[in-house]
N, C-alpha and C positions, 0 to 999 in steps of 0.2 A: 832431271834424270831421264824423262821420256825422250827428250831431244837427243841425249847421248845414245841410248839404245836404238832409237829410231834411225839415227844416222848410221850406226854400225850395221843395222839390219839392211838399210838401203844400199850399203856398199858391199855387203858380204852375203846377200841372200842366195846367189847361185852356189857359193861354196857350202853354205849351211843346208840348202836344199838337197844337194848331192850327198852330203854326209848323212842326212836323215833318211834319204832314199836307200843308201847303202846299209845303214843300220836296220831299217825295216826289212829289206830283202834278206839280210843275213839272219836276223832273228826269226823271221817267218820260216826260212829254210831249216834252221836248227830245231824249231818247234815241230815242224813237219817230220824231220828225221827222227826226233825223239818219239813221236806218236807211232810212226811206222816201225821203228825198232821195238817199241813196247808191244805192238800188235803182232808182229811177225817173228821176231827173233829175240826171244826172252832169254838169251844166254849171255854169259859174261863178255865174250868177245865182241858182240854187237855193241854193248854199252861202253866197252873200252875204246872201240873204234869211234863211237860217237863222242866220247870224252876228248879223244885226240883231235877230232874235227873241231870241237868247241874251242879248245885251246888255240888252235891255229886261227880260227875266225875271230876270236877275241883279240889275238895279236894283230890281225889285219885291221880290225876296228881301232885298236890303239894307235896304229901307224897313221891311219887317216885322221884321227882326232889330233894327233901331234902335228901333222901337216897343217891342219886348220889353225892350231894354236901358234905355230911358227909364222904363218902368213898373216894372221889377224890376232895379235897378242892383246889388243885393247879390250877384248870381251871380258876379261877377268880383272881389269884394272878400274879403279875409280876415276871418274872424269876429273880432268885438271881444271881448276878454277883460278883465275888470276884477275886482279884489278890493278890497273896501272896506267901509265902514260905512254903514248906512242912516241918512241924515240926515233924511229926510222922505218921506212918501208922500201922494198926493193923488188925488182923483177929480173929473174935470170932468163935471158933470151934463149940460151942453149937448151934448157930443160923445161921452159914454159912454167916456171914456178914463181908464185907471188909469195912474199914473206913480209913479216912485220916484226919489229923489235919492240918489246914492251918492257918498260922499267917499272918494277914494283918494289918500292923501298930501295934497297941496295942491289937487288937482283935484276939482271937483264935477261929476258927470255926471247928466243927467236921462234916464231910460230908461222905455220903455213896457212895461207888464206886463199879464197877464190877471188876472181876478177871483180865481182860486184862489191865485196867488202873492201878490196884494195882501192876502188874508186871512192867509196864513202869515207874512208879514214883519211885524216890529215895529221900532220906532225903536231904533237902536244895535245891531242885529244885524250881525254880521260875515258877509258873503256873498261868494261867487264867482259871477260871472255871465258867460254867453256871450250875445252879442247881435248883431243885424244892424247893421253899422257905419253904414249910410246911413239906414235907417228907424228905427233905435234901438229895435227890438223885442227883448225878452229871449227867448231860446230855452231856456236852461237856467239854473236858479237853484239854488245849493247853499248852504245855511246852514251856515257854518263854526262859529260860536258864537252863542248866543242868551242874552240876559239873563233871559228868562222860562223 
């Protein structure tokens, strides 16, 4: 599990950092506005205006959070685990993507791998893989048995 979230963090830390920065700035501004409204203008209109600002900023935070979840949906999914035999591997020259086909029982799954895993794997190797379930990127590859 640490591999899974470590990989997600390594690929999305800029997005998460900006999101946490935005949340921190907005929350600190709202707290500051509440304190100044409480000290200076203890009338209903000041708090109504502050409530309206809070609703708007919560909406902005919701939009930023949704954008993160649309771009990185694997944060709230369980890691995919598969054990099977390598049926094929391929390289798409147009998009520079390495992929591998794994047969587990009657199911065949296509996953995306990096160059080093692509070089290590051979057809008919028995492997255990952990991958991102939505993006289908392999995080950890363990070769259980190899014919070579």
